[in-house]
Steps between C-alpha positions, in 0.01 A plus 500: 500500500627143472868426440690206360865470594708259296826400667744376236800295615773375276598145593810440711838434347503191280748224576800578276561126455180489290672715235182712474289202389127558545491195728751658742396564857632743760854530624567517874524878461164500317336322794658748740371792291147362516532441877604862549207628294243287683473711818442817292196339343367317807250765607355575157148349463567320172214331318742251341856427394511457121834364380657408171506126437881497467687342794690814602173695538310209656776449759508874578122494549532197726745682727278810506194285575674393821460862613141517371350176638135585431550624144426254218777454244482364147689483172365762262575501128417873484832575676714241319838606359421713195690742280265758345588543135366742242298370209701522175315813387590674829868405526595849384361633832777320692847658509746337263737415786249244641408319179783245499417406859130465419573290190688254724216436747428125520173387341350381830544847658379711206183701555428645156311827531528482882159332505564274800667759722226749419243233592672472840476877553134502402422202723672625816474876444129539565309633797192356661269597783767458770875542535707207375868402528655248260851352513659403167828309504624529147783604271691814406331581168148438631564748781653742250179485296284578807724798580496622139121477506470689830721779366315507167839474331562387141461125439877444471576664835481174697846427360759611753265506798696243695399370840729336751425147610226529765468872430153634579292712262149623589241635258168640621171531312216716631149537365488765226874576515800384302739255667767634735850360548548497878833318518752375245766239569499563875782293649509651848450153650813361330858542624738703283 
C-alpha cells in the first residue's frame, strides 16, 4: 500500500520592519527557526520542496534546502498565501463571530469557495505506486485547510487552526484510506 506524506511548514517569522507587507522577508528569528527545523527534515526522502512565492516562504525554503542539498526546490502557486472564503450562498455555514474577519480579507488573498486551497489538497494528497514525501513551505490558512480536510471537519474549521512559525504539520494519504493527521504544529525543534 503506497503512502504520500505531506510535510507542511509555516514560514519563519516575518521581519517586523516590513509591517506585514507581502514583500517582507524573514526576521533574524525567522531564519533561526528555519535553521532549527532543517535537521529534523534532513533524513526525509523528499521528492521536492514546494514553497509559496512570497519572500518569507521562499527564504524559509532556501534555509531548509541547505539541509536537503539533493532535493529540488521551486516556487509553487498552489501553496501561495490564501484565505479560504465561503461562497455567498454558503456564508451561513460559517459562525457569525468570524464573518467580520473574513469580510476584511484583502482581495489578493481571497480564495472564494476555497477553490485554490482545495486544488492544493487534491494535487498533493494523492497516492501513486510508491511512497512519496513532499515538503510544502506555506502559510497558516493553507495549512489549516489541509488539517481541516484530513479531519473531515466543516469547511469553516480551518479558522483558528493556528501554526507557529516553522511549526511542522504532517498529513498522510494511503491507498484506499482517508487522510490521517500525523502531527500538528510540532515545535519540538524550537526553543521555548
